[in-house]
DSSP file (Angstrom, degrees, kcal/mol; ACC not computed):
  #  RESIDUE AA STRUCTURE BP1 BP2  ACC     N-H-->O    O-->H-N    N-H-->O    O-->H-N    TCO  KAPPA ALPHA  PHI   PSI    X-CA   Y-CA   Z-CA
    1    1 A M              0   0    0      0, 0.0     2,-0.1     0, 0.0     0, 0.0   0.000 360.0 360.0 360.0 132.1   36.1   37.3  -35.4
    2    2 A K        -     0   0    0      1,-0.1     2,-0.1     3,-0.0     3,-0.0  -0.393 360.0-106.9 -81.4 156.6   36.2   38.3  -31.7
    3    3 A K        -     0   0    0      1,-0.1     2,-0.4    -2,-0.1    -1,-0.1  -0.415  39.6 -99.6 -77.4 159.0   38.7   37.1  -29.2
    4    4 A I        -     0   0    0     -2,-0.1     2,-1.1     1,-0.1     3,-0.1  -0.627  25.6-128.8 -81.2 132.7   37.7   34.6  -26.6
    5    5 A N     >  -     0   0    0     -2,-0.4     4,-2.2     1,-0.2     5,-0.2  -0.736  24.1-167.4 -80.2 101.7   37.0   36.0  -23.2
    6    6 A W  H  > S+     0   0    0     -2,-1.1     4,-2.5     1,-0.2     5,-0.2   0.791  82.1  55.8 -69.3 -30.9   39.2   33.7  -21.2
    7    7 A K  H  > S+     0   0    0      2,-0.2     4,-1.9     1,-0.2    -1,-0.2   0.917 111.5  43.9 -66.0 -41.8   37.8   34.7  -17.8
    8    8 A L  H  > S+     0   0    0      2,-0.2     4,-2.3     1,-0.2    -2,-0.2   0.890 113.5  50.6 -69.6 -39.1   34.3   33.8  -19.0
    9    9 A F  H  X S+     0   0    0     -4,-2.2     4,-2.1     2,-0.2    -2,-0.2   0.897 110.3  49.6 -64.4 -40.5   35.5   30.6  -20.5
   10   10 A H  H  X S+     0   0    0     -4,-2.5     4,-2.1     2,-0.2    -1,-0.2   0.886 110.5  50.9 -62.7 -39.6   37.3   29.7  -17.3
   11   11 A S  H  X S+     0   0    0     -4,-1.9     4,-2.4     1,-0.2    -2,-0.2   0.914 107.8  53.0 -65.4 -41.0   34.0   30.4  -15.4
   12   12 A A  H  X S+     0   0    0     -4,-2.3     4,-2.4     1,-0.2    -2,-0.2   0.897 107.6  52.4 -61.4 -40.6   32.1   28.2  -17.8
   13   13 A L  H  X S+     0   0    0     -4,-2.1     4,-2.0     1,-0.2    -1,-0.2   0.915 111.0  44.9 -59.2 -45.4   34.5   25.4  -17.1
   14   14 A W  H  X S+     0   0    0     -4,-2.1     4,-2.4     2,-0.2    -2,-0.2   0.839 110.1  54.6 -71.8 -31.2   34.1   25.6  -13.4
   15   15 A I  H  X S+     0   0    0     -4,-2.4     4,-3.0     2,-0.2    -2,-0.2   0.926 108.8  50.3 -63.6 -43.4   30.3   25.9  -13.7
   16   16 A E  H  X S+     0   0    0     -4,-2.4     4,-1.6     1,-0.2    -2,-0.2   0.916 111.8  46.9 -62.8 -41.9   30.3   22.7  -15.7
   17   17 A I  H  X S+     0   0    0     -4,-2.0     4,-0.7     2,-0.2    -1,-0.2   0.917 114.5  46.2 -67.8 -40.6   32.4   20.9  -13.2
   18   18 A V  H >X S+     0   0    0     -4,-2.4     4,-1.5     1,-0.2     3,-1.1   0.930 110.5  53.4 -65.7 -43.7   30.4   22.1  -10.2
   19   19 A L  H 3X S+     0   0    0     -4,-3.0     4,-2.4     1,-0.3    -1,-0.2   0.809 101.1  60.3 -58.8 -31.8   27.1   21.2  -12.0
   20   20 A S  H 3< S+     0   0    0     -4,-1.6    -1,-0.3     1,-0.2    -2,-0.2   0.761 107.3  46.7 -69.6 -23.8   28.3   17.7  -12.6
   21   21 A Y  H << S+     0   0    0     -3,-1.1    -1,-0.2    -4,-0.7    -2,-0.2   0.818 118.4  39.0 -82.3 -35.8   28.6   17.2   -8.8
   22   22 A F  H  < S+     0   0    0     -4,-1.5    -2,-0.2     2,-0.1    -3,-0.2   0.772  99.7  78.1 -91.1 -29.5   25.2   18.7   -7.9
   23   23 A L  S  < S-     0   0    0     -4,-2.4    13,-0.1    -5,-0.2     2,-0.0  -0.536  91.7-100.2 -81.5 149.7   23.0   17.4  -10.7
   24   24 A P        -     0   0    0      0, 0.0     2,-0.1     0, 0.0    -1,-0.1  -0.333  37.0-108.2 -70.7 151.9   21.9   13.8  -10.4
   25   25 A F        -     0   0    0     -4,-0.1     2,-0.6    10,-0.1    10,-0.2  -0.451  24.4-124.5 -76.0 152.6   23.6   11.1  -12.4
   26   26 A K  E     -A   34   0A   0      8,-2.3     8,-3.0    -2,-0.1     2,-0.5  -0.880  23.5-150.0 -97.8 121.1   21.8    9.4  -15.3
   27   27 A V  E     +A   33   0A   0     -2,-0.6     2,-0.4     6,-0.2     6,-0.2  -0.835  17.4 179.5 -99.7 125.5   21.7    5.6  -14.8
   28   28 A T  E >>  -A   32   0A   0      4,-2.9     4,-1.8    -2,-0.5     3,-1.3  -0.990  66.8  -2.5-124.6 135.0   21.7    3.5  -18.0
   29   29 A D  T 34 S-     0   0    0     -2,-0.4    -1,-0.1     1,-0.3     4,-0.1   0.656 108.5 -88.2  66.2  15.7   21.6   -0.4  -18.1
   30   30 A N  T 34 S+     0   0    0      2,-0.2    -1,-0.3     1,-0.1     3,-0.1   0.599 125.8  59.9  57.1  15.1   21.7   -0.6  -14.3
   31   31 A F  T <4 S+     0   0    0     -3,-1.3    15,-3.8     1,-0.2     2,-0.5   0.400  87.2  71.6-141.6  -5.6   25.5   -0.5  -14.4
   32   32 A Q  E  <  -AB  28  45A   0     -4,-1.8    -4,-2.9    13,-0.2     2,-0.5  -0.966  56.0-164.7-123.4 130.5   26.6    2.6  -16.0
   33   33 A Y  E     -AB  27  44A   0     11,-3.2    11,-3.0    -2,-0.5     2,-0.4  -0.940  10.3-157.7-110.4 127.8   26.3    6.1  -14.4
   34   34 A Q  E     -AB  26  43A   0     -8,-3.0    -8,-2.3    -2,-0.5     2,-0.4  -0.896   5.8-165.8-111.3 139.0   26.6    9.1  -16.7
   35   35 A V  E     + B   0  42A   0      7,-2.8     6,-2.7    -2,-0.4     7,-1.9  -0.943  36.9  77.0-124.2 140.2   27.7   12.6  -15.5
   36   36 A G        -     0   0    0     -2,-0.4     4,-0.2     4,-0.3   -19,-0.1  -0.350  61.4 -98.3 136.7 147.3   27.4   15.9  -17.3
   37   37 A F  S    S-     0   0    0      2,-0.2   -17,-0.1   -21,-0.1   -18,-0.1  -0.993  96.5  -7.7-138.5 131.8   25.0   18.6  -18.3
   38   38 A P  S    S+     0   0    0      0, 0.0     2,-0.4     0, 0.0    -1,-0.1  -0.988 143.1  24.8 -81.9 -20.2   23.6   19.0  -21.0
   39   39 A I  S    S-     0   0    0     24,-0.2     2,-0.2    25,-0.1    -2,-0.2  -0.900  87.0-115.6-110.3 134.3   25.7   16.3  -22.6
   40   40 A S        +     0   0    0     -2,-0.4    -4,-0.3    -4,-0.2     3,-0.1  -0.476  35.7 169.4 -72.2 138.3   27.2   13.5  -20.6
   41   41 A F        +     0   0    0     -6,-2.7    19,-3.5     1,-0.2     2,-0.4   0.457  60.9  53.9-125.1  -8.5   31.0   13.5  -20.6
   42   42 A L  E     -BC  35  59A   0     -7,-1.9    -7,-2.8    17,-0.2     2,-0.5  -0.987  58.2-170.6-133.4 126.3   31.9   11.0  -17.9
   43   43 A S  E     -BC  34  58A   0     15,-2.6    15,-2.5    -2,-0.4     2,-0.5  -0.963   3.7-167.3-117.8 131.3   30.7    7.5  -17.7
   44   44 A V  E     -BC  33  57A   0    -11,-3.0   -11,-3.2    -2,-0.5     2,-0.4  -0.973  11.7-148.4-117.5 126.3   31.4    5.4  -14.5
   45   45 A Y  E     -B   32   0A   0     11,-3.4     2,-0.6    -2,-0.5   -13,-0.2  -0.785  16.8-121.9 -98.4 138.1   30.8    1.6  -14.7
   46   46 A D        +     0   0    0    -15,-3.8     2,-0.2    -2,-0.4    -1,-0.0  -0.667  49.7 157.9 -77.3 115.6   29.6   -0.4  -11.7
   47   47 A T        -     0   0    0     -2,-0.6     9,-0.0     1,-0.2    -1,-0.0  -0.684  45.7 -61.3-130.1-176.7   32.3   -3.0  -11.1
   48   48 A K    >   -     0   0    0     -2,-0.2     3,-1.4     1,-0.1    -1,-0.2  -0.261  49.9-114.0 -64.0 153.4   33.6   -5.3   -8.4
   49   49 A P  T 3  S+     0   0    0      0, 0.0    -1,-0.1     0, 0.0    -2,-0.0   0.749 113.0  62.4 -63.7 -24.2   35.1   -3.6   -5.3
   50   50 A A  T 3  S+     0   0    0      2,-0.1     2,-0.3     3,-0.0    -2,-0.0   0.578  83.6  97.4 -82.8  -6.3   38.6   -4.9   -6.1
   51   51 A V  S <  S-     0   0    0     -3,-1.4    -4,-0.1     1,-0.1     5,-0.1  -0.610  85.5-108.1 -82.8 138.3   38.8   -3.0   -9.4
   52   52 A N    >>  -     0   0    0     -2,-0.3     3,-1.0     1,-0.1     4,-0.6  -0.457  23.6-134.7 -61.2 130.0   40.6    0.3   -9.6
   53   53 A P  G >4 S+     0   0    0      0, 0.0     3,-0.7     0, 0.0    -8,-0.2   0.791 103.1  59.7 -61.9 -28.2   37.9    3.1  -10.0
   54   54 A F  G >4 S+     0   0    0      1,-0.2     3,-0.8     2,-0.2    -2,-0.1   0.760 100.9  56.1 -72.5 -24.7   40.0    4.9  -12.7
   55   55 A L  G <4 S+     0   0    0     -3,-1.0    -1,-0.2     1,-0.2    -3,-0.0   0.677 103.6  54.5 -78.8 -14.0   39.8    1.7  -14.8
   56   56 A S  G << S+     0   0    0     -3,-0.7   -11,-3.4    -4,-0.6     2,-0.3   0.189  95.6  88.1-103.4  18.1   36.0    1.7  -14.6
   57   57 A M  E <   -C   44   0A   0     -3,-0.8     2,-0.4   -13,-0.2   -13,-0.2  -0.875  53.9-163.8-116.8 148.5   35.6    5.3  -16.0
   58   58 A H  E     -C   43   0A   0    -15,-2.5   -15,-2.6    -2,-0.3     2,-0.5  -0.973   8.7-160.2-131.0 117.9   35.4    6.7  -19.4
   59   59 A L  E     -C   42   0A   0     -2,-0.4   -17,-0.2   -17,-0.2   -18,-0.0  -0.846   4.5-159.7-102.1 128.7   36.0   10.4  -20.1
   60   60 A N     >  -     0   0    0    -19,-3.5     4,-1.9    -2,-0.5     3,-0.2  -0.862   8.2-176.0-104.6  94.8   34.6   12.0  -23.3
   61   61 A P  H  > S+     0   0    0      0, 0.0     4,-2.4     0, 0.0     5,-0.2   0.812  81.8  56.8 -67.9 -27.6   36.7   15.2  -23.7
   62   62 A L  H  > S+     0   0    0      2,-0.2     4,-2.1     1,-0.2     5,-0.1   0.904 107.0  49.0 -67.4 -38.9   34.8   16.4  -26.7
   63   63 A G  H  > S+     0   0    0     -3,-0.2     4,-2.3     2,-0.2   -24,-0.2   0.894 111.1  50.3 -63.7 -41.6   31.6   16.2  -24.7
   64   64 A L  H  X S+     0   0    0     -4,-1.9     4,-2.4     2,-0.2    -2,-0.2   0.937 111.6  46.6 -61.6 -47.7   33.2   18.2  -21.9
   65   65 A L  H  X S+     0   0    0     -4,-2.4     4,-2.4     1,-0.2    -2,-0.2   0.866 111.6  52.3 -63.5 -37.8   34.4   20.9  -24.3
   66   66 A L  H  X S+     0   0    0     -4,-2.1     4,-2.2     2,-0.2    -1,-0.2   0.902 109.2  49.4 -68.8 -40.8   31.0   21.1  -26.0
   67   67 A N  H  X S+     0   0    0     -4,-2.3     4,-2.5     2,-0.2     5,-0.2   0.925 111.9  49.0 -61.5 -45.5   29.3   21.5  -22.6
   68   68 A V  H  X S+     0   0    0     -4,-2.4     4,-2.3     1,-0.2    -2,-0.2   0.892 110.4  50.3 -59.5 -40.7   31.8   24.3  -21.7
   69   69 A F  H  X S+     0   0    0     -4,-2.4     4,-2.3     2,-0.2    -1,-0.2   0.898 110.2  50.6 -64.7 -39.7   31.2   26.0  -25.0
   70   70 A I  H  X S+     0   0    0     -4,-2.2     4,-2.2     2,-0.2    -2,-0.2   0.946 113.5  44.3 -62.8 -48.4   27.4   25.8  -24.5
   71   71 A I  H  X S+     0   0    0     -4,-2.5     4,-2.5     1,-0.2    -1,-0.2   0.855 111.2  55.4 -66.8 -34.0   27.6   27.4  -21.0
   72   72 A Y  H  X S+     0   0    0     -4,-2.3     4,-2.5    -5,-0.2    -1,-0.2   0.919 108.2  48.2 -63.2 -43.6   30.1   30.0  -22.4
   73   73 A M  H  X S+     0   0    0     -4,-2.3     4,-2.5     2,-0.2    -2,-0.2   0.888 111.0  50.2 -64.3 -39.6   27.6   31.0  -25.0
   74   74 A I  H  X S+     0   0    0     -4,-2.2     4,-2.5     2,-0.2    -2,-0.2   0.929 112.0  47.2 -65.3 -42.0   24.9   31.3  -22.5
   75   75 A L  H  X S+     0   0    0     -4,-2.5     4,-2.3     2,-0.2    -2,-0.2   0.901 111.7  51.8 -65.2 -39.6   27.0   33.4  -20.1
   76   76 A L  H  X S+     0   0    0     -4,-2.5     4,-2.2     2,-0.2    -2,-0.2   0.925 111.4  46.4 -60.4 -47.0   28.1   35.6  -23.1
   77   77 A A  H  X S+     0   0    0     -4,-2.5     4,-2.3     1,-0.2    -2,-0.2   0.881 112.0  50.3 -63.9 -40.2   24.4   36.2  -24.1
   78   78 A C  H  X S+     0   0    0     -4,-2.5     4,-2.3     2,-0.2    -1,-0.2   0.900 110.0  51.6 -64.9 -39.9   23.4   36.9  -20.5
   79   79 A G  H  X S+     0   0    0     -4,-2.3     4,-2.2     2,-0.2    -2,-0.2   0.914 111.2  46.6 -56.6 -47.8   26.2   39.4  -20.2
   80   80 A K  H  X S+     0   0    0     -4,-2.2     4,-1.9     1,-0.2    -2,-0.2   0.885 111.4  51.4 -66.1 -39.7   25.2   41.2  -23.4
   81   81 A A  H  X S+     0   0    0     -4,-2.3     4,-2.3     2,-0.2    -1,-0.2   0.879 110.2  49.3 -61.9 -40.4   21.6   41.3  -22.3
   82   82 A C  H  X S+     0   0    0     -4,-2.3     4,-2.6     2,-0.2     5,-0.3   0.901 108.7  52.9 -68.6 -38.2   22.5   42.8  -19.0
   83   83 A Q  H  X S+     0   0    0     -4,-2.2     4,-1.6     1,-0.2    -2,-0.2   0.902 111.0  46.4 -63.0 -40.4   24.6   45.4  -20.6
   84   84 A K  H  X S+     0   0    0     -4,-1.9     4,-0.9     2,-0.2    -1,-0.2   0.898 114.2  48.4 -64.7 -41.8   21.8   46.4  -22.9
   85   85 A Y  H  < S+     0   0    0     -4,-2.3    -2,-0.2     1,-0.2     3,-0.2   0.924 116.1  39.6 -67.3 -43.9   19.3   46.5  -20.0
   86   86 A F  H  < S+     0   0    0     -4,-2.6    -1,-0.2     1,-0.2    -2,-0.2   0.709 113.9  53.7 -84.9 -18.1   21.3   48.5  -17.6
   87   87 A R  H  <        0   0    0     -4,-1.6    -1,-0.2    -5,-0.3    -2,-0.2   0.590 360.0 360.0 -90.7 -10.6   22.8   51.0  -20.1
   88   88 A G     <        0   0    0     -4,-0.9    -3,-0.2    -3,-0.2    -4,-0.1   0.444 360.0 360.0 120.3 360.0   19.4   51.9  -21.5
């Protein structure tokens, strides 16, 4: 089993966080907004203005890690394909 490339894993984490800001939110039931690509990992509920925003959020850490793993695998495959292409 190979070691994890931590720089690539760190890059995948940052790509996931940046993508969650730029991709549109998914609206379900007209009061829940879901964030994350390809699997939603953050749900924000539409509540009254007096409610603390952190109390109206739900974070799914397993979904976040799964998204980071998917992006890591894509970056790893692209890196290997580029190495094969440029080395001959």
